[in-house]
C-alpha positions as CSV (number, residue, x, y, z in Angstrom):
1,X,-0.3,-0.1,0.0
2,X,1.3,3.7,-0.9
3,X,0.4,6.3,1.2
4,X,1.2,9.7,2.1
5,X,0.5,12.3,4.9
6,X,-0.3,15.4,3.5
7,X,-2.1,18.5,4.7
8,X,-4.7,20.4,3.4
9,X,-3.8,23.6,2.6
10,X,-0.1,23.0,2.6
11,X,2.2,24.4,-0.5
12,X,4.4,21.4,-1.0
13,X,1.5,18.4,-0.4
14,X,-0.5,19.7,-2.9
15,X,1.5,19.4,-5.7
16,X,2.8,16.5,-4.4
17,X,-0.6,15.5,-4.5
18,X,-1.2,16.6,-8.4
19,X,1.8,14.7,-9.5
20,X,0.0,11.5,-7.7
21,X,-3.2,11.5,-8.7
22,X,-1.7,12.6,-12.9
23,X,0.0,9.2,-12.9
24,X,-3.0,7.6,-12.1
25,X,-1.0,5.9,-8.6
26,X,-2.9,4.5,-6.0
27,X,-2.3,6.6,-2.4
28,X,-4.0,6.5,1.0
29,X,-3.6,9.6,1.6
30,X,-3.5,10.3,5.7
31,X,-4.3,14.0,6.4
32,X,-2.5,15.1,9.0
33,X,-2.9,17.7,12.4
34,X,0.1,19.7,12.5
35,X,-1.3,20.2,16.0
36,X,-1.2,16.6,16.7
37,X,1.7,14.6,14.0
38,X,0.6,10.8,13.8
39,X,3.8,9.2,15.6
40,X,3.6,6.9,12.2
41,X,4.9,9.6,9.6
42,X,7.4,10.7,12.4
43,X,8.7,7.2,13.1
44,X,8.9,7.8,9.1
45,X,10.4,11.2,8.9
46,X,11.8,13.0,11.8
47,X,11.4,15.7,9.9
48,X,8.0,15.7,11.2
49,X,6.7,17.8,7.6
50,X,4.4,17.3,5.0
51,X,4.2,15.3,2.6
52,X,5.6,12.7,3.6
53,X,5.1,9.4,1.0
54,X,5.7,5.5,2.2
55,X,5.8,2.6,-0.9
56,X,7.1,-0.4,-0.5
57,X,9.1,0.1,2.1
58,X,10.6,3.1,1.8
59,X,10.6,6.9,2.6
60,X,10.6,9.9,0.4
61,X,9.7,12.9,2.5
62,X,10.4,15.9,0.1
63,X,7.7,17.2,-2.2
64,X,9.7,17.6,-5.6
65,X,11.3,13.5,-5.4
66,X,7.6,12.4,-4.1
67,X,6.3,14.5,-7.4
68,X,9.7,13.2,-9.4
69,X,8.7,9.2,-8.4
70,X,4.9,10.1,-9.3
71,X,6.2,11.3,-13.0
72,X,8.1,8.0,-13.1
73,X,5.3,6.0,-12.9
74,X,3.4,7.2,-15.5
75,X,3.7,10.7,-17.1
76,X,0.9,10.2,-19.8
77,X,1.5,14.3,-20.7
78,X,5.4,13.9,-21.1
79,X,5.1,17.2,-18.0
80,X,8.9,16.4,-17.7
81,X,9.7,17.1,-21.4
82,X,12.0,14.4,-21.6
83,X,12.8,14.7,-25.1
84,X,14.2,19.1,-24.2
85,X,16.9,18.9,-22.2
86,X,17.2,22.9,-22.3
87,X,13.1,22.4,-21.0
88,X,14.8,20.1,-18.0
89,X,17.1,23.0,-17.0
90,X,14.5,25.4,-17.0
91,X,12.2,23.3,-14.9
92,X,14.8,22.7,-12.2
93,X,15.5,26.0,-11.8
94,X,12.5,27.4,-11.9
95,X,11.8,25.7,-9.4
96,X,15.1,25.8,-7.3
97,X,14.3,29.9,-7.6
98,X,10.5,29.4,-6.5
99,X,11.8,27.4,-3.9
100,X,14.5,28.9,-2.3
101,X,14.0,32.5,-3.1
102,X,10.4,33.0,-3.7
103,X,9.1,31.2,-0.7
104,X,10.4,33.2,1.6
105,X,9.6,36.2,0.2
106,X,5.6,34.6,-0.1
107,X,6.9,33.9,3.9
108,X,7.6,37.1,4.7
109,X,4.8,39.3,3.0
110,X,1.9,36.5,4.3
111,X,3.5,36.1,8.3
112,X,4.2,40.6,7.5
113,X,3.6,41.3,11.0
114,X,6.4,38.9,12.2
115,X,8.6,40.8,9.6
116,X,8.3,44.1,11.1
117,X,12.2,44.8,9.7
118,X,10.3,46.0,6.8
119,X,6.9,47.0,5.8
120,X,4.4,44.8,4.3
121,X,4.8,46.3,0.8
122,X,8.6,45.6,1.1
123,X,8.1,41.2,0.8
124,X,5.4,41.9,-1.2
125,X,7.5,44.0,-4.5
126,X,10.0,41.4,-3.9
127,X,7.7,38.2,-4.5
128,X,6.9,40.3,-7.2
129,X,10.3,39.9,-9.5
130,X,9.0,36.1,-9.7
131,X,6.1,36.9,-10.8
132,X,6.9,38.7,-13.2
133,X,9.3,36.5,-14.5
134,X,6.2,34.1,-14.7
135,X,4.3,36.7,-16.3
136,X,6.5,37.2,-19.0
137,X,7.1,33.1,-19.5
138,X,3.6,32.3,-20.4
139,X,3.8,35.4,-23.6
140,X,1.7,33.9,-26.2
141,X,1.3,30.0,-24.4
142,X,-0.9,29.0,-22.1
143,X,2.0,26.6,-19.4
144,X,5.2,28.3,-18.3
145,X,7.8,26.5,-20.6
146,X,5.3,24.5,-23.1
147,X,2.4,24.5,-24.5
148,X,0.9,22.2,-22.3
149,X,1.5,21.6,-18.5
150,X,4.4,20.4,-17.3
151,X,6.1,19.7,-14.0
152,X,6.8,23.4,-13.7
153,X,3.3,24.6,-13.2
154,X,2.3,21.8,-10.6
155,X,4.9,22.4,-8.5
156,X,5.2,26.6,-8.6
157,X,1.6,26.6,-9.2
158,X,0.9,25.5,-5.5
159,X,2.6,29.0,-3.7
160,X,1.8,31.6,-6.5
161,X,-2.1,30.9,-5.2
162,X,-0.8,31.3,-1.2
163,X,0.5,34.5,-2.9
164,X,-2.3,36.4,-4.8
165,X,-4.7,35.5,-1.5
166,X,-2.5,37.5,0.7
167,X,-4.2,40.2,-1.1
168,X,-6.9,39.0,-3.8
169,X,-7.8,41.8,-4.7
170,X,-4.4,43.7,-4.9
171,X,-3.2,40.5,-7.6
172,X,-6.2,41.0,-9.1
173,X,-5.5,44.5,-10.3
174,X,-1.6,43.6,-11.1
175,X,-0.2,44.1,-14.6
176,X,0.6,40.3,-14.5
177,X,-2.6,39.7,-17.0
178,X,-1.1,36.2,-18.2
179,X,-0.3,35.1,-15.0
180,X,-4.1,35.7,-13.9
181,X,-5.3,33.6,-16.3
182,X,-2.4,30.8,-16.0
183,X,-3.7,30.8,-12.0
184,X,-7.6,30.5,-12.9
185,X,-7.2,28.2,-15.7
186,X,-4.8,25.4,-13.0
187,X,-7.6,26.7,-10.5
188,X,-10.9,25.5,-12.3
189,X,-8.9,22.6,-13.5
190,X,-9.9,18.9,-12.2
191,X,-6.8,17.9,-11.7
192,X,-6.6,20.2,-8.9
193,X,-10.2,20.4,-8.0
194,X,-10.1,16.4,-7.2
195,X,-7.4,17.2,-4.1
196,X,-8.8,19.6,-2.8
197,X,-11.7,17.7,-2.5
198,X,-12.3,17.5,1.2
């Protein structure tokens, strides 16, 4: 039995669930309370963070590694862009910038009261650098790196969603029209709505 320890609203868990659903892997999802993490999960991964995947005695406790594992099982629409090494490199770079840089600005923007050394707008402006970059990538196409979904779109979307939802009115008035359409398309997709059902 393949088991995923998840938290519905965690962006890392969201992207893992989307990749697992897309790849058709049968998985039992255990919804974790972050205040009372199950002992079974902590026994598998002492980090205590979701998502954690247990498959045939193997433990994968990084969301991106879970996504790549799922796509190695089945990738019917070529999310990995496997015939294009340059695109694969761009996928890796975008995800790294999202996870290492954008996520820091997102946290500070979302929880600005904890980072009182700068006003909220400062952190938002720092995060906007990445939003602008993504909006430019969408010029002339519906997805970030190809004419169809790739690993980059799905790995980044939960974080862009979180950034947009801090102040939806502000996000709706930004000049990032292509990014707004991209986000809405993904939010309304069966893939996303399917993994967000309670």
